[in-house]
N, C-alpha and C positions, 0 to 999 in steps of 0.2 A: 152576830152579824158583823163579820170582819170585812172591811173594805180594803182592797189592795190599792197601792198608789196608782197603778195603771188604770184600775177601774174608776177611781176618783177623777183622774185626768180625762178619761173617756167621757164621763158624765159632764165634766166641766166643758169639754169641747162641744158636747151635744147642746148644753144649755146656751152657750155663747155662739152657736152656729158656726163652728170652725171645722166641720167635718165635710168630707167629700160626700156626694149624694149616696154612694154605695155604702160608706161607713155609717151614714145617718140611718139608712134603711136597716142595716144590720143591728144597730143599737136599738132602734125602735122595735124591731122584732124581738130582741132580747128583753126589752122592758115589758112588752105586751105579754111575754111568756113567764115573767118572774115577778111575783108579788114583792119579794125582797129587793129586787133592783128598782122597782117602781117606788118603793119606800125610800130607798137611798137617793133616788132622783129628787123626790119631794123634800127630803131633809137637806140636801145640798142647795136646792133652790131657796129654801127658807133661810139657810145660813147666809147666802149671798144677799138676800133682802135685808137681813138684820145688819150685816156689815155695811150695806149701802145706807140704811137708815141711821146707823151710828155715825157714819161719816158726815151725813147731812146735819145731824145734831151738833157735832163738833164744829162744823163750819158755821152753823147758825149762832152758836155761842161766841165764836171768834168775831163774827160780824157785829153782834150786839155789843161786845166789849169795845170794839173800835168805834161804834156809834156813840156809846156812852162817853168815851174819851174825847172824841171830836166835838160833841155837842154839849159837853159840860166843863171842859177845861178852857180857861181864859187864854192859854197860850195858843190855842187853835181858833181863836176868834176870827181871824181873817179867812181862814179856810172855811169855817162854818158859814160866814157871810157869803162867800163865793158859791158854796154849794146851794144855799137857800136861794140865792139870786138865780142860779141856773134853773132850779126847779120851779121857781115862781114865774119865770118868763116862758116856760114851756107850755103854758095853757093856750 
């Protein structure tokens, strides 16, 4: 199951809704008629979901590291107090 660069680009454009209505219909027709193309579409969608989830996990780790730094370091005491004051007054 070899995928050409153009085919990968077409599938990506389909997934992210960057096709003209005519091209979309053409791709959907090809997908409906090809088990192999349907499988490639699913694999590409799964790949994008994994990439998205990985990015979220990296961001979550960065936020947690910043949170630990701000709320455990003495040098950020003033900032910590300001943040806590903002959120304690928001009720």
